[in-house]
C-alpha positions as CSV (number, residue, x, y, z in Angstrom):
1,M,32.2,-58.9,-20.0
2,T,34.5,-59.8,-22.8
3,Q,33.0,-59.5,-26.3
4,P,32.7,-63.1,-27.8
5,A,34.7,-63.7,-30.9
6,P,32.8,-63.7,-34.3
7,V,31.8,-67.2,-35.5
8,V,33.6,-68.2,-38.7
9,V,31.9,-70.6,-40.8
10,S,34.4,-72.9,-42.4
11,P,33.7,-74.9,-45.5
12,V,33.2,-78.1,-43.5
13,E,30.7,-76.5,-41.2
14,E,29.0,-74.7,-44.1
15,K,28.6,-78.1,-45.7
16,D,27.1,-79.5,-42.5
17,A,24.9,-76.6,-42.1
18,W,22.3,-77.8,-44.7
19,P,21.3,-81.1,-43.1
20,A,21.0,-78.9,-39.9
21,L,18.7,-76.6,-41.5
22,F,16.5,-79.4,-42.9
23,A,16.2,-80.8,-39.3
24,L,15.3,-77.5,-37.9
25,C,12.8,-76.9,-40.6
26,L,11.0,-80.2,-39.8
27,G,10.2,-78.9,-36.2
28,F,9.4,-75.4,-37.3
29,F,6.8,-76.8,-40.0
30,M,5.2,-78.8,-37.4
31,I,4.6,-75.9,-34.9
32,L,3.3,-73.6,-37.6
33,V,0.9,-76.2,-38.9
34,D,-0.6,-76.4,-35.5
35,S,-1.5,-72.7,-35.7
36,T,-4.2,-73.4,-38.3
37,I,-4.9,-77.2,-38.2
38,V,-7.7,-76.9,-35.5
39,S,-9.8,-74.7,-37.7
40,V,-11.4,-77.5,-39.9
41,A,-11.7,-79.8,-36.8
42,T,-13.9,-77.3,-34.8
43,P,-17.3,-79.0,-35.6
44,A,-15.9,-82.4,-34.6
45,I,-14.5,-81.2,-31.3
46,I,-17.7,-79.4,-30.5
47,S,-19.6,-82.7,-31.2
48,D,-17.2,-85.2,-29.5
49,L,-16.4,-83.1,-26.4
50,H,-19.9,-81.5,-26.1
51,A,-18.5,-78.0,-26.1
52,D,-19.8,-74.7,-27.5
53,V,-18.2,-72.7,-30.3
54,N,-16.6,-70.1,-27.9
55,A,-14.8,-72.9,-25.9
56,V,-13.5,-74.5,-29.0
57,V,-12.2,-71.0,-30.3
58,W,-10.1,-71.2,-27.1
59,V,-8.3,-74.3,-28.3
60,T,-6.6,-72.2,-30.9
61,S,-6.5,-69.0,-28.9
62,A,-4.8,-70.5,-26.0
63,Y,-2.1,-71.9,-28.4
64,L,-1.4,-68.7,-30.2
65,L,-1.4,-66.9,-26.8
66,A,1.1,-69.2,-25.1
67,Y,3.2,-69.2,-28.4
68,A,3.4,-65.3,-28.8
69,V,3.8,-64.0,-25.2
70,P,7.1,-65.7,-24.3
71,V,8.8,-65.6,-27.5
72,L,10.9,-62.5,-26.8
73,I,12.2,-64.2,-23.6
74,T,12.9,-67.6,-25.2
75,G,14.9,-65.9,-28.0
76,R,17.3,-64.5,-25.3
77,L,17.4,-67.9,-23.4
78,G,18.7,-69.4,-26.6
79,D,21.5,-67.0,-26.6
80,R,22.2,-67.8,-22.9
81,F,21.8,-71.6,-22.7
82,G,22.4,-72.6,-26.3
83,P,19.9,-72.5,-29.2
84,K,20.3,-76.4,-29.8
85,R,19.4,-77.3,-26.1
86,L,16.5,-74.8,-26.0
87,Y,15.1,-76.0,-29.4
88,M,15.2,-79.8,-28.2
89,T,13.7,-78.8,-25.0
90,G,10.9,-77.2,-26.7
91,L,10.4,-79.9,-29.2
92,T,10.2,-82.5,-26.4
93,V,7.5,-80.3,-24.5
94,F,5.5,-79.8,-27.8
95,T,5.6,-83.5,-28.7
96,L,4.4,-84.5,-25.2
97,A,1.8,-82.0,-25.1
98,S,0.5,-83.1,-28.6
99,L,0.1,-86.6,-27.1
100,W,-1.7,-85.0,-24.2
101,C,-4.1,-83.1,-26.5
102,G,-5.0,-86.2,-28.5
103,L,-5.8,-88.1,-25.2
104,T,-7.9,-85.5,-23.5
105,G,-11.6,-86.1,-22.8
106,T,-12.8,-82.5,-22.1
107,V,-12.4,-79.3,-23.8
108,E,-11.0,-77.7,-20.6
109,L,-8.1,-80.1,-20.6
110,L,-7.6,-79.7,-24.2
111,I,-7.1,-75.9,-23.7
112,V,-4.8,-76.5,-20.9
113,A,-2.7,-79.1,-23.1
114,R,-2.7,-76.4,-26.1
115,V,-1.2,-73.8,-23.6
116,V,1.7,-76.2,-22.9
117,Q,2.0,-77.0,-26.6
118,G,2.3,-73.2,-27.2
119,L,5.0,-72.9,-24.7
120,G,7.0,-75.5,-26.4
121,A,6.6,-73.8,-29.7
122,S,7.7,-70.5,-28.3
123,M,11.0,-72.2,-27.2
124,M,11.6,-73.6,-30.7
125,T,10.8,-70.8,-33.2
126,P,13.5,-68.2,-32.3
127,Q,16.2,-71.0,-32.1
128,T,15.6,-71.9,-35.7
129,M,16.1,-68.5,-37.1
130,A,19.1,-67.8,-34.6
131,I,20.8,-71.0,-35.6
132,I,20.6,-70.3,-39.4
133,T,22.0,-66.7,-38.6
134,R,25.0,-68.3,-36.9
135,I,25.8,-71.3,-39.1
136,F,25.6,-69.7,-42.5
137,P,27.7,-66.8,-43.7
138,A,26.0,-63.7,-44.5
139,A,26.8,-64.1,-48.3
140,R,24.8,-67.5,-48.5
141,R,22.2,-66.8,-45.6
142,G,19.5,-65.8,-48.3
143,T,19.5,-69.2,-49.7
144,A,19.3,-70.8,-46.4
145,M,16.5,-68.5,-45.4
146,A,14.6,-69.3,-48.5
147,L,13.9,-72.8,-47.1
148,W,13.1,-71.4,-43.7
149,G,10.8,-68.7,-45.3
150,A,9.1,-71.3,-47.5
151,T,8.5,-73.5,-44.6
152,A,6.7,-70.6,-42.7
153,G,4.7,-69.7,-45.8
154,V,3.6,-73.2,-46.6
155,A,3.0,-74.5,-43.1
156,T,0.2,-72.1,-42.3
157,L,-1.5,-73.1,-45.6
158,V,-1.0,-76.8,-45.3
159,G,-2.7,-76.8,-41.8
160,P,-6.3,-76.6,-42.9
161,I,-5.5,-79.1,-45.8
162,L,-3.9,-81.7,-43.4
163,G,-6.4,-81.1,-40.8
164,G,-9.3,-81.8,-43.1
165,I,-7.9,-85.0,-44.4
166,L,-7.0,-86.3,-40.8
167,V,-10.4,-85.4,-39.3
168,D,-12.3,-87.0,-42.3
169,A,-10.2,-90.1,-42.2
170,A,-9.3,-90.8,-38.7
171,G,-10.9,-88.2,-36.2
172,W,-10.0,-85.0,-34.7
173,E,-7.5,-86.6,-32.2
174,W,-5.2,-87.3,-35.1
175,I,-4.4,-83.8,-35.7
176,F,-2.5,-84.0,-32.6
177,F,-1.3,-87.5,-32.6
178,I,0.4,-87.0,-36.0
179,N,2.8,-84.7,-34.2
180,V,4.2,-87.4,-31.9
181,P,6.1,-89.6,-34.5
182,V,7.1,-86.3,-36.4
183,G,8.4,-84.9,-33.3
184,M,10.4,-88.0,-32.2
185,I,12.0,-88.0,-35.6
186,G,12.8,-84.3,-35.4
187,L,14.5,-84.8,-31.9
188,V,16.8,-87.5,-33.4
189,L,17.7,-85.4,-36.5
190,A,18.3,-82.4,-34.2
191,A,20.3,-84.3,-31.9
192,R,22.6,-85.7,-34.7
193,L,22.6,-82.9,-37.2
194,V,22.3,-79.6,-35.5
195,P,25.6,-78.3,-34.2
196,T,26.2,-77.2,-30.5
197,L,27.0,-73.5,-30.8
198,E,28.8,-71.4,-28.1
199,T,26.8,-69.7,-25.6
200,H,26.9,-66.1,-24.5
201,S,27.0,-65.1,-20.9
202,H,24.1,-62.6,-20.5
203,R,22.8,-60.9,-17.5
204,F,19.2,-61.8,-17.3
205,D,16.9,-58.7,-17.3
206,W,14.2,-59.9,-14.9
207,L,12.3,-56.6,-14.8
208,G,12.3,-56.7,-18.7
209,V,11.0,-60.3,-18.6
210,A,8.1,-59.3,-16.2
211,L,7.1,-56.2,-18.0
212,S,7.4,-57.9,-21.6
213,G,5.4,-61.0,-20.5
214,V,2.6,-58.9,-18.8
215,G,2.4,-56.3,-21.5
216,M,2.3,-59.0,-24.3
217,F,-0.2,-61.1,-22.5
218,L,-2.7,-58.1,-21.9
219,L,-2.2,-56.9,-25.5
220,V,-2.4,-60.2,-27.3
221,F,-5.3,-61.5,-25.1
222,G,-7.3,-58.3,-25.5
223,I,-6.9,-58.2,-29.3
224,Q,-7.4,-61.8,-29.7
225,E,-10.6,-62.2,-27.5
226,G,-12.1,-58.6,-28.2
227,H,-14.5,-60.0,-30.8
228,Q,-15.7,-62.6,-28.4
229,Y,-16.6,-60.1,-25.7
230,N,-18.1,-57.6,-28.0
231,W,-15.2,-55.2,-27.5
232,S,-16.4,-54.3,-23.9
233,P,-14.9,-51.6,-22.0
234,A,-13.0,-54.2,-20.0
235,I,-11.3,-55.5,-23.2
236,W,-10.4,-52.0,-24.2
237,A,-8.9,-51.4,-20.7
238,M,-6.8,-54.6,-21.1
239,I,-5.5,-53.5,-24.4
240,G,-4.8,-50.1,-23.2
241,S,-2.8,-51.6,-20.1
242,G,-0.9,-53.8,-22.4
243,V,0.2,-50.8,-24.5
244,V,1.2,-48.8,-21.3
245,V,3.1,-51.8,-20.0
246,L,4.9,-52.3,-23.3
247,G,5.6,-48.7,-23.3
248,L,7.3,-49.1,-19.9
249,F,9.2,-52.1,-21.1
250,V,10.6,-50.0,-24.0
251,F,11.5,-47.2,-21.6
252,W,13.2,-49.8,-19.3
253,Q,15.1,-51.2,-22.2
254,A,16.4,-47.8,-23.1
255,R,17.5,-46.9,-19.5
256,N,19.0,-50.4,-18.6
257,T,22.7,-49.8,-18.9
258,R,23.7,-53.4,-18.2
259,E,22.1,-55.8,-20.7
260,P,18.5,-55.2,-21.8
261,L,16.2,-58.0,-22.9
262,V,15.8,-56.4,-26.2
263,P,18.8,-54.5,-27.4
264,L,17.2,-51.4,-28.9
265,A,20.4,-50.8,-30.9
266,L,19.3,-53.6,-33.2
267,F,16.7,-51.1,-34.5
268,R,19.4,-48.7,-35.5
269,D,19.8,-51.3,-38.4
270,R,17.2,-49.9,-41.0
271,N,16.7,-53.2,-42.7
272,F,16.0,-55.0,-39.3
273,S,13.5,-52.3,-38.4
274,L,11.7,-52.3,-41.8
275,A,11.7,-56.1,-42.1
276,N,9.9,-56.3,-38.6
277,V,7.1,-54.0,-40.0
278,A,7.0,-56.1,-43.3
279,I,6.7,-59.5,-41.4
280,S,4.0,-58.1,-38.8
281,V,2.0,-57.0,-41.9
282,M,2.5,-60.5,-43.6
283,G,1.4,-62.2,-40.4
284,F,-1.7,-60.2,-40.2
285,A,-2.5,-60.8,-44.0
286,I,-2.0,-64.5,-44.1
287,T,-4.1,-65.1,-41.0
288,A,-6.9,-62.9,-42.2
289,L,-7.2,-64.1,-45.8
290,A,-7.7,-67.7,-44.9
291,I,-11.0,-67.1,-42.8
292,P,-13.1,-65.5,-45.6
293,I,-11.8,-67.9,-48.2
294,M,-12.8,-71.0,-46.1
295,L,-16.2,-69.6,-45.2
296,W,-16.9,-68.7,-48.9
297,A,-15.9,-72.0,-50.0
298,Q,-17.8,-74.1,-47.3
299,V,-20.9,-71.9,-47.0
300,V,-21.5,-70.4,-50.4
301,R,-20.1,-73.3,-52.5
302,G,-20.9,-76.1,-50.1
303,L,-17.3,-77.8,-50.3
304,S,-16.2,-79.9,-47.5
305,P,-13.5,-79.0,-45.3
306,T,-11.0,-81.0,-47.1
307,R,-12.0,-79.7,-50.6
308,S,-12.1,-76.2,-49.3
309,A,-8.6,-76.3,-48.0
310,L,-7.4,-77.9,-51.3
311,L,-8.2,-74.4,-52.8
312,L,-4.9,-73.3,-51.1
313,V,-2.8,-75.9,-53.0
314,P,-1.8,-73.9,-56.0
315,M,-0.4,-71.2,-53.5
316,A,1.4,-73.8,-51.5
317,I,3.0,-75.4,-54.6
318,M,4.2,-72.0,-56.2
319,T,5.8,-71.1,-52.6
320,I,7.7,-74.3,-52.7
321,L,8.9,-74.5,-56.3
322,L,10.2,-70.9,-56.0
323,A,11.9,-71.3,-52.7
324,R,15.3,-72.2,-54.1
325,P,15.5,-69.7,-57.0
326,V,14.3,-66.8,-54.9
327,G,16.7,-67.6,-52.2
328,Q,19.5,-67.8,-54.6
329,L,18.2,-64.2,-56.0
330,T,18.3,-63.0,-52.5
331,D,21.9,-63.3,-52.1
332,R,22.5,-61.3,-55.2
333,A,19.8,-58.7,-55.9
334,H,18.7,-55.7,-53.8
335,P,16.1,-56.8,-51.3
336,R,13.8,-53.8,-52.1
337,Y,13.1,-55.1,-55.6
338,I,12.5,-58.7,-54.6
339,T,10.3,-58.1,-51.6
340,G,8.7,-55.0,-53.4
341,F,7.5,-57.5,-56.1
342,G,6.4,-60.0,-53.6
343,F,4.1,-57.5,-51.9
344,A,2.8,-56.0,-55.1
345,A,2.0,-59.6,-56.5
346,T,0.3,-60.6,-53.2
347,I,-1.9,-57.4,-53.3
348,V,-2.9,-57.8,-56.9
349,S,-3.8,-61.6,-56.2
350,L,-6.0,-60.7,-53.2
351,V,-8.0,-58.0,-55.1
352,W,-8.3,-60.5,-58.1
353,L,-9.4,-63.2,-55.8
354,S,-12.0,-60.8,-54.3
355,R,-13.4,-60.2,-57.7
356,E,-13.7,-64.1,-58.3
357,M,-15.4,-65.0,-55.1
358,T,-19.1,-65.0,-56.5
359,P,-21.6,-67.8,-55.8
360,D,-21.4,-69.3,-59.3
361,V,-17.8,-68.8,-60.3
362,A,-16.0,-72.0,-61.7
363,I,-13.4,-73.2,-59.2
364,A,-10.8,-73.4,-62.0
365,Q,-11.0,-69.4,-62.0
366,I,-9.6,-69.5,-58.5
367,I,-6.4,-71.1,-59.6
368,G,-5.0,-67.9,-61.2
369,P,-5.1,-65.7,-58.3
370,M,-4.0,-68.5,-56.0
371,V,-0.9,-69.2,-58.1
372,L,-0.2,-65.5,-58.1
373,L,-0.5,-65.5,-54.2
374,G,2.0,-68.3,-54.0
375,I,4.4,-66.2,-56.2
376,G,3.9,-63.4,-53.9
377,N,4.6,-65.4,-50.8
378,A,7.8,-66.8,-52.2
379,F,9.2,-63.4,-52.8
380,I,8.4,-62.2,-49.2
381,W,9.0,-64.7,-46.6
382,A,12.6,-65.8,-47.4
383,P,13.9,-62.4,-48.6
384,N,12.4,-60.5,-45.7
385,S,13.8,-62.9,-43.2
386,A,17.3,-62.8,-44.7
387,T,17.1,-59.0,-44.9
388,A,16.2,-58.8,-41.3
389,T,19.1,-60.9,-39.9
390,R,21.8,-60.5,-42.4
391,N,23.5,-57.7,-40.6
392,L,23.0,-58.9,-36.9
393,P,25.9,-59.6,-34.7
394,V,25.9,-63.4,-33.9
395,Q,25.9,-62.8,-30.1
396,Q,22.5,-61.2,-30.6
397,A,21.0,-63.5,-33.0
398,G,18.7,-64.9,-30.4
399,A,17.4,-61.5,-29.3
400,G,16.9,-60.5,-33.0
401,A,15.0,-63.7,-33.8
402,G,12.8,-63.4,-30.8
403,I,11.7,-59.9,-31.8
404,Y,11.2,-60.8,-35.4
405,N,8.9,-63.8,-34.4
406,A,7.1,-61.6,-31.8
407,T,6.1,-59.1,-34.3
408,R,5.0,-61.8,-36.7
409,Q,2.8,-63.4,-34.0
410,V,1.3,-60.1,-32.9
411,G,0.5,-59.3,-36.5
412,A,-1.2,-62.7,-36.9
413,V,-3.3,-62.0,-33.8
414,L,-4.2,-58.6,-35.1
415,G,-5.2,-60.1,-38.5
416,S,-7.5,-62.7,-36.8
417,A,-9.3,-60.2,-34.7
418,A,-9.7,-57.6,-37.4
419,I,-11.1,-60.0,-39.9
420,A,-13.7,-61.3,-37.5
421,V,-14.9,-57.7,-36.8
422,L,-15.0,-56.9,-40.6
423,I,-16.9,-60.1,-41.6
424,D,-19.5,-59.4,-38.9
425,A,-19.8,-55.7,-40.2
426,R,-20.0,-56.8,-43.7
427,L,-22.7,-59.4,-43.0
428,A,-24.6,-56.7,-41.1
429,A,-24.3,-54.4,-44.2
430,E,-25.8,-57.2,-46.3
431,G,-28.7,-57.6,-43.8
432,L,-27.4,-60.9,-42.5
433,P,-26.9,-62.0,-38.9
434,A,-23.3,-62.7,-37.5
435,F,-21.9,-66.0,-38.6
436,D,-21.9,-68.5,-35.6
437,G,-19.9,-71.3,-37.3
438,T,-22.9,-73.7,-37.7
439,G,-23.6,-75.3,-40.9
440,S,-20.2,-74.3,-42.4
441,S,-20.0,-77.3,-44.8
442,G,-22.6,-78.3,-47.1
443,G,-24.3,-75.2,-48.3
444,A,-26.8,-75.0,-45.5
445,L,-27.4,-71.3,-46.0
446,P,-30.8,-70.5,-47.4
447,A,-30.7,-69.5,-51.1
448,Q,-32.0,-65.8,-50.5
449,F,-28.8,-65.2,-48.4
450,V,-26.2,-66.7,-50.6
451,D,-25.4,-63.6,-52.8
452,G,-25.2,-61.2,-49.7
453,F,-22.9,-63.7,-47.8
454,S,-20.6,-64.2,-50.9
455,Q,-20.3,-60.5,-51.3
456,A,-19.5,-60.0,-47.6
457,M,-16.7,-62.5,-47.8
458,A,-15.3,-61.1,-51.0
459,S,-15.2,-57.7,-49.8
460,S,-13.5,-58.8,-46.4
461,M,-10.5,-59.9,-48.6
462,L,-9.7,-56.2,-49.3
463,L,-8.6,-55.9,-45.8
464,P,-5.5,-58.0,-46.0
465,A,-5.0,-56.4,-49.4
466,A,-5.0,-52.9,-47.9
467,V,-2.7,-53.7,-44.9
468,L,-0.2,-55.2,-47.3
469,V,0.4,-51.8,-48.8
470,L,2.2,-50.9,-45.5
471,G,4.6,-53.9,-46.3
472,L,5.2,-52.8,-49.7
473,I,6.1,-49.3,-48.5
474,A,8.5,-50.7,-45.8
475,S,10.1,-53.2,-48.3
476,L,10.7,-50.3,-51.0
477,M,12.7,-48.5,-48.1
478,F,15.3,-51.4,-47.6
479,E,18.9,-50.5,-48.1
480,R,21.6,-52.6,-49.8
481,P,23.0,-55.4,-47.5
482,R,26.6,-54.3,-46.1
483,H,28.3,-57.7,-46.1
484,A,31.2,-58.4,-48.2
485,G,29.6,-61.4,-50.1
486,F,26.8,-59.4,-51.7
487,S,27.1,-59.4,-55.5
488,A,28.9,-56.3,-56.6
489,A,27.7,-56.7,-60.1
490,A,24.0,-57.1,-58.9
491,S,24.4,-54.1,-56.6
492,A,25.8,-52.0,-59.4
493,A,23.0,-53.1,-61.7
494,S,20.4,-52.2,-59.0
495,E,22.0,-48.7,-58.4
496,S,22.2,-47.9,-61.9
497,A,18.6,-48.9,-62.5
498,A,17.5,-46.5,-59.6
499,P,20.1,-44.1,-58.9
500,S,17.9,-41.8,-56.9
501,S,16.8,-44.5,-54.4
502,A,20.1,-46.0,-53.5
503,G,20.1,-47.6,-50.0
C-alpha cells in the first residue's frame, strides 16, 4: 500500500479551519454534557417512570458503556471512511436517540435509547480530535486544541447545571429534547464548514475489533457495575476476563504484520504515551470529584440541584477565560511546565476544597478553591491534548484520537466506581449507613449525622487529589515538541531554566 502524501495546510485552509473547529466543538460539547446531565434528574425520573435507583443508575451507565467500548473502532473507521462522514453519521444517530429518550415511557426503553445515544457519541468523539490534527499545522495546533480542551473541561461541569435548570423549569424529558435543535444546527454547520478530508485505505483488523470490543465491555462493565453488585466474585471474574482479553488484543496488535487496529508504534512517541496516562488520570479525577461535592451541597447544606450545580460555575468560567491564552502558550512553551502547573494547581485546589467542606462554611469560601480548580483545568485539557497529537502522522490521526479518548473514558469509569466505594467506606467509618440517594436535596439528613456525613464527603475529595499526582509525574516527563514551528526562543528559555531535565 502506498504511503499517503502528507497533508499540507495552506493559508486558505488554515483560515477556514477555525469555523470548522467551532462546528465540531458544538457537537462535542453536547455529547459530553450528556455524560453528566442525567445525575440531577435522577429523582424526577424515578418518580415519573416508577423506577428504582439501580434502574436509573443504568440510564447513565448504559450511555457511558456504549460510548467507551467502541471508541477505538470508530476512530479507525474515521480514517477509513472519512472523519466528516463518520462525525455527521454519529451526530444524526445521537440527535435521533435524544428524541427517543425524551419520548420514552418506561425506564427500560430509556436505557435502550441511551445505548443508541452512546453509540452515536462514540462515532463523533475521535473524529473531532482527528480533524483538528489534520487541518491545523503542528505549530498552531495548541491554540486549536485549547478550544477543544476547554470544551471537554467545561462540558462535564455544565451538565449538572443545565440539567438542574431544565428539570426545575420543564421536566426531565427536556435534558434530552434540548439536544434535538442543537444537533440539527450542528449537522448544518458541519455540512457547510467541516472540510471533507482524504481517506486512507486501511485493511480492517476484524480480530482486533472483536478482541478490543469484548475486552473493553468486560472491563468497563465490571468496573462500572461492581459497586452495584457488591464486588461479587462474578464481577471480579468479569474484570479479570476483560484484562486477559485486552492482553490478547495487545499481543495480537504486536503480531499483526498487516495493519493493526491500534498501531503500537504510536506509543514509541514519548509524549503520546505520557499524555494518555495524564488524560486517563484527569478523566478519573473530574468524574470522581463531582459526586462528593454534589452530595455535600445537597445533603449537608440543603441546596437544590440547580443551586448545588452553580457551585461549579467559578471553575467553568476560569476554564473558558483561560482557554485562548493557554492555547497560545501551548504553541510556545515546553509542555511539561504548562501541564505540570495545571496538575499542581488542581491537586492544591482539591485539598483546599476538602478543608472547606464543613457543615457551617460560608458558600463564598468555596469560590477560591473552585477558581483554582478552573485554572488547573485550563492548563491541563488543551495542552495535554495538543501534546498527545502534535507528533502523530496524519494517516494515523483517527487511531491516535481513538486511543486517547478510550483512555479518558476508562479513567472516567474507574473514577466513578472508585469514588462510590470510597464514599461508602467513609460513611461506614463515620458510623453512617450507605447512602441510597434518597432525600438528597433539602437537608433531610438528621442533625446528629450531619457532621459525620460532611466529613465523609470532604475526605473523599482526597482520592482524586491523590490520583492526580500520577498525572503530575507523567506531565513532568514530557519532552520538547519536535515540529519546526515550536518557538526556538521559548525552547531555549525552557532548556536554560532546567538544563538537567531537557526532553
